[in-house]
N, C-alpha and C positions, 0 to 999 in steps of 0.2 A: 852757646851761652848768650842770654839776652839781658840787657841792663834792666834794673828795677823800673817798673812803671811802663814797660813796653809789652807788646802783645806776643804771647807765645802760643801758637795754635796747636791743637792736638785733635785728630779726627778719630772718631770711633763709630763705625758703621752700625746702624743707620743714623747715628747722631753726629752732630758737630759741636765740639767744645772749644770755646775761646776763653782763655784765662788772662786776666790782667792783674799784675801785682803792683800794689800801690804802697809806697813807703809810709805815707801819712795821710790823714784826713784833713782837708783844708776847709776853712770856713767859707760859706757863700751866702748871699742874701736868701731870705726865706722863700722868696718867689722869684722866678725868672722874669726879668723885665722884658716886656714886648713893646717894640716901637714899630710904627709903620715903615714899611720897606718895600723895595721893588723886587718882584720875583719874575722869573720867566714863566708867567702864568696868566690865566684869564682873570680879568678884574671882576669883582663883585659889584653889581649895580648899587647905587647909593640907597635905593629904596627896596629893602628886602621884604619878601612876603611874610606875613605873620604866621607863626606855626599854630596849628590846631592843638587844642588840649588833648585830643585823641590821637594825635600824630606821634611819631616815634623818631629815633635818631636819624637825622639827615634826610628825612622823607621830603620828597619834592611833590607838592600838591599840583593838581591840574592847573595849567596856566602859569605856574610859578617858574622862576628862573632857577637852573637852566632847563629849558624845554627840550624834548627829544629832537625837535627840528633844529634848535640852535646848537645842539652838540653833535649833529650828524656827521660833521666833518672832522671831529676830534679823534676818530679812529676807534679801535677796539680796546685800547688800553687805558687805564686810569690817567686822568689829566689833572695837572696841578692848577688849583684856583686859589686866589687870595681872599681871605675872609675879612669880616668887618673890623677885627682888632689888628689887622696887618699880618697875622700868622697864616700859613698856608694849610690847605687840606687837599684831598683828591676827590674828583668826581668820577664815579664808576659807571661807564656806559651800559654795562650789562644789567646792573641793578637800578640805573637811572636815579642814583642818590649820591650825595656827598658823604664822605666818611665822618666829617665833623660839621658842626653848625656853621652856616654861612655868616652868622652874626658874630662869630669869633671862636676859632678852634681852641686856642689855649684857654680863654675865659671859660668856655664850656667844660673842658676837661678838669680844670682846677676846681671849679665850683661844685660840679656834680660828683666827680669820682674821688678826688683827693679830700675835699672838705666834708661832703655829706657821708662818706664812708668812714669818717673818723680816723683815717690812716695817718694824716699829718699829726693829729693829737697823740696817736700812739708813738710816732717817731719822736715827738717832743718829750715824751716820757721815757724814751730809750727802750721801748718795748719791741722785741722781735716780732715781726709781722709777716703773715702769709696772705698773699692776694691771688685770687683766681680771676682771670680776664677771659671773657668769651668774645673773641674778635680782636686780634692784634692790630689789624688795620695799618695805619701809618706809623705805629709805634709811639704815638704822642703820649698816651696815658702812661706807658711804661717809662718813658724818658722823664716825665715830670715826677713820677713816683720815685724813681731811682735817684734823681737829683735831690729830692727832699730827704730820702733815707740817708744819703751820704752827708748832707748838711748836718743832720742831727746825729750822725754816726750810729744809726739804728739798723740792725740786721733786717734784711728784706728778702723773702723768697717770693718770686713773682712767677706764676705759671699762666701762660697765655695759650689758648687754643685757637688755631686759625687754619682754615682749609686752604685758602688761596693767598699765599704770601705775595706782597708786592715785590717786584724785582729790585735788585740792588741799584740798578740804573734809575728807576723811578724814585726810590728812597733818597738817593743822592741829589736828584733834581729837586725833590721836595724840600730837603733840609739844608742845601749848601749855602743859601743866602739867609737862612732864618736867624733873626737877631737873638743873641744869647744874653744881652745885657752889657753893662759897662765894666763889671768887675772882671779883671783878668783871670782870676781863678775859676770863676763861673764859666767863662769862655773856654778855658783849657779843659775843664771837665766835660763840657758839652761836645767839644770837638773829639775828645777821646772816646766818649760813649758812642757817638754817632759813627765813628770809624769802626768800632767793634760791631755795631749793629749792621753796618754795610757789609762787613766781612761775613757775618753770619748769614745774611740774606743772599749773598753771592753763592753760598754753598747750599742753599735751599732750593726746592722746586716751587715754582710760582703757582702751579696748579696740581693739587694732590687730591684726587677724588676716589681713590681705591687702594687696596693693598695695605701693606704695613704702615702704621703711623711713623712719621719721622719726628725725631726729637733733636732740638738744637739747644745748646747750653752756652751761657755767657756768664762769667764771673767778673764782677767789678766791685771790689771791696767797698762796703759791706753788703753788696747786692748780688743775688744769684737769680738769673733769668733762665727759665725753661720754656721754650716755644714748642708746643706739640702740634704738629702739622697733620691734621686729620679731621674727622667728623666729630664735632663736640657732643653729639647726641649719643655716641656709642663708646666714648672714652671713659673707662672706669676710674674713679677717684675715691679715696677713702672718705667716710663720713666725718663730719665735724673737724675738717682739716684747715679751713681758711677763716681768717679774721674779716676779710672783705671780699666781695665778688663784684667785679665790674661787668655788668651785662650790657654789651656794647655791639650787638649785631646790627645788621640792617633791619629795616622795619618789618613787621609781620607780613605784609603782602609780598615783599620781596624775599624774605628770609624766614618763612613760616615755621620751619622745623625748630628754630631757636626760641619759639614763643608758645609751644604747645604746653598744655597743663602737665603732662608727664615729665617733660624736660625741666620745667620750672620747679616742679616738686623735687626732682633730683638735685637741682642746685640748692634748694632750701636745706637739704640734708647735709650738704657739704660745708655749711656755715658752722663755726664754733658757737657755743652759747654767747649771746651778746654781739655776735658779728652782724655786719650790715651788707645787704645786697643793694646796689644802686644802679639806676638806669634812667635814660631820658624818657622811656616809654611809660606813659601813664594810662594806657588803655584799660578799660574796666575789666576785660577778660584776663589781662595779665595780673592786675591787682587781686582779682578773685582767686586765680590759680595759686598765687603766692600765699594768700591767706589760708587757702585750703591745705597748703604745704606746711602750715604751722607758724608762719611769720607774721609779725605785726607790721602792717603796711601803712605808709604815710605818703601824702603828696606834699612835698615841701617846695619852697620858692626856687624857681629855676634861675639860670645865670642872667646877669644883667643884659638887657637888650635881646634876650633870647626867649625861649618858651617860658610861659608863666610858671609851670610846675615841673618837677622831676620826681622820681620815685625812690623811696628808701624803704626797704623791708628788713626788719630786724629779727634775729633769732632770739627767743626768750632765754633769759638766764636760767640755769639749773636751780631748782628750789633748794 
């Protein structure tokens, strides 16, 4: 017997289910406040390289920080780095890219994914919302989306596809000192959610490149998360299922399979009429592929101090 609000784990092979029961929904600020803080991480230099308009999420240009030479001693595993707004992200040595913008991890996620996808507006109107994410990464997009859903007491189904999950140890190192703001209820929610995510990651495989897809579930009222561990290009999903798609893989040179015309066309079919696909990548080939998939594509303003533009592709409404 577990008290209300505590974790009651239940395992179903090959999936992992974590259930949290909450007695009530507590009010929190509309945005998580981020303040500069000290992390067990590499510091970001004060002068960050400007991102190219044809570059994509986390792309590290030739000669930009961090260079291959400067990260050679960091080992084979993702390393925590502090970004421009004080929030942390990871540098992946195999992909030679960061998971989030060095100009500000939280600022980037809020601006591009939560705002341009219209997800926050849907929550504000208490609309049940389904989100598909390509690339779970550090879990930042999910955390911010889940916190917003709970704030507005709006049902959220969040499906994220990730081939290589970060380890529970890396996740805890990344988020243990992350500032959640000054509101005690916000802090309590953040601690609770991160504890659940760490438990889920501890039960996952960090490298999944074959065999049966693994599915991990987490329930956090009114949020349900499903992480599908496998190859995003071969996982079948029903058409017109999602109100928003977060396309958040590494850049095309490092993660080319996530940016092919056939895969982008398949994502376009997963959007409900009026739904939005959002990404940092504004490359011409990506925009054309989404247009060919029937979406209306725009380049909108990027996050403050970050890239100039980001991409929003909208599925037309039914006549």
